[in-house]
C-alpha positions in Angstrom: 223.4 45.8 185.2 225.4 43.5 182.9 223.2 44.6 179.9 223.7 48.3 180.7 227.4 47.8 181.0 227.5 45.9 177.7 225.4 48.5 175.9 227.6 51.3 177.2 230.7 49.5 176.1 229.3 49.0 172.6 228.2 52.6 172.4 231.7 53.8 173.5 233.3 51.6 170.8 230.8 52.9 168.3 231.8 56.5 169.2 235.2 55.9 167.6 233.9 54.7 164.3 230.3 55.8 163.7 229.0 59.2 162.5 227.4 61.0 165.4 223.9 60.8 164.0 224.2 57.0 163.5 225.6 56.6 167.1 222.7 58.7 168.5 220.2 56.8 166.5 221.6 53.5 167.8 221.5 54.8 171.4 218.0 56.1 171.1 216.8 52.7 169.7 218.8 50.3 171.9 218.4 52.4 175.0 214.7 53.0 174.4 215.4 56.7 175.1 212.1 58.1 173.9 210.0 55.6 175.8 212.1 55.9 179.0 211.9 59.7 179.0 208.1 59.4 178.4 207.9 57.3 181.6 210.2 59.5 183.6 209.0 63.1 183.1 205.8 64.7 184.4 202.8 64.3 182.1 202.7 68.0 181.2 206.3 67.9 180.0 206.2 64.8 177.8 205.5 66.6 174.5 208.3 69.2 175.1 210.8 66.6 176.1 210.0 64.3 173.2 210.2 67.3 170.8 213.6 68.3 172.1 214.9 64.7 171.9 213.8 64.6 168.2 215.3 68.1 167.7 218.7 66.9 169.1 219.0 63.9 166.8 217.8 66.1 163.9 220.6 68.6 164.8 223.1 65.8 164.6 221.8 64.9 161.1 221.7 68.5 159.9 225.3 69.3 161.1 227.4 68.4 158.1 224.7 66.1 156.8 225.1 63.9 159.9 228.6 62.9 158.9 230.8 64.5 161.5 234.0 62.5 161.7 234.2 62.6 165.5 232.1 62.9 168.6 234.5 65.5 169.9 234.0 67.7 166.9 230.2 67.4 167.2 230.4 68.4 170.9 232.5 71.4 170.0 230.0 72.5 167.4 227.1 72.1 169.9 229.1 74.1 172.5 229.6 76.8 169.8 225.9 76.9 169.1 225.2 77.4 172.8 227.5 80.3 172.9 226.0 81.9 169.8 223.5 84.8 170.0 219.9 83.8 170.6 218.9 84.3 166.9 221.6 81.9 165.7 221.1 79.0 168.1 218.9 76.1 167.1 215.3 76.2 168.0 213.7 73.9 170.6 211.8 71.0 169.2 208.3 71.8 167.9 205.5 70.6 170.0 202.3 69.4 168.3 199.0 70.9 169.2 197.7 67.5 170.3 195.9 66.9 166.9 197.0 64.6 164.2 200.0 66.4 162.6 201.5 65.5 159.2 205.2 65.9 158.9 206.9 65.8 155.6 210.6 64.9 155.8 213.3 63.7 153.6 214.6 60.1 154.0 217.7 61.5 155.8 215.6 63.8 158.0 213.3 61.0 159.0 216.1 58.5 159.9 215.6 57.3 163.4 212.1 58.6 163.8 209.2 56.2 164.2 205.9 56.7 162.5 202.9 54.4 162.1 202.6 55.2 158.4 205.5 56.1 156.1 205.1 56.9 152.4 208.0 56.7 150.0 207.0 59.0 147.2 208.5 58.7 143.7 210.7 55.8 145.0 210.4 53.8 141.7 210.7 56.7 139.3 212.4 56.1 135.9 215.8 57.7 135.5 215.3 61.0 133.8 218.7 61.9 132.4 219.5 59.2 129.8 222.3 61.3 128.3 224.4 61.5 131.4 226.9 59.0 133.0 225.8 56.1 135.1 227.9 54.6 137.9 228.1 50.9 138.7 229.6 50.2 142.1 230.2 47.0 144.0 231.0 48.2 147.5 230.1 45.9 150.4 229.3 47.7 153.6 232.2 46.1 155.5 234.8 46.9 152.8 237.1 49.9 153.0 237.0 50.5 149.2 234.8 49.3 146.3 235.6 46.0 144.7 234.4 47.4 141.3 233.7 50.8 139.9 232.5 51.6 136.4 231.5 54.8 134.7 229.1 54.1 131.8 228.1 56.7 129.3 225.5 54.8 127.1 223.0 52.0 127.7 224.8 49.9 125.1 227.9 49.9 127.3 226.1 48.4 130.3 226.5 44.8 128.9 230.2 45.3 128.8 230.6 46.7 132.3 
């Protein structure tokens, strides 16, 4: 009971400062939401429930790129979607056919999802636009603003930045 109370308090505190997708991701992970639903629903409904849970967190990510400034605004948007005509409302989660499906997602789209195998394709590609500007930023996660920001136009200037 103490653990549940502590988690709920932490999630409520996080609701004031985290983007909605990040908060939901945290709740899903710390609350073991997917596993608990899997144990709680009838066997025949597990796939549909799991798909809808994934679809809900994906909806939070897709709405304004997962960066809604407040939980209240996200809830208002979800309520508006529920009032929208059938063709405009989001689809239910896709249920696999029981086979071995392959899902291709962007890094942002896959955030919070678990998979036994993950490939990061082209993650070490060379920068292609050598004529454009480069940005050097020193911005610690806990800082409100960057400590350093440089805009560099040529490789020769990198040593001076």
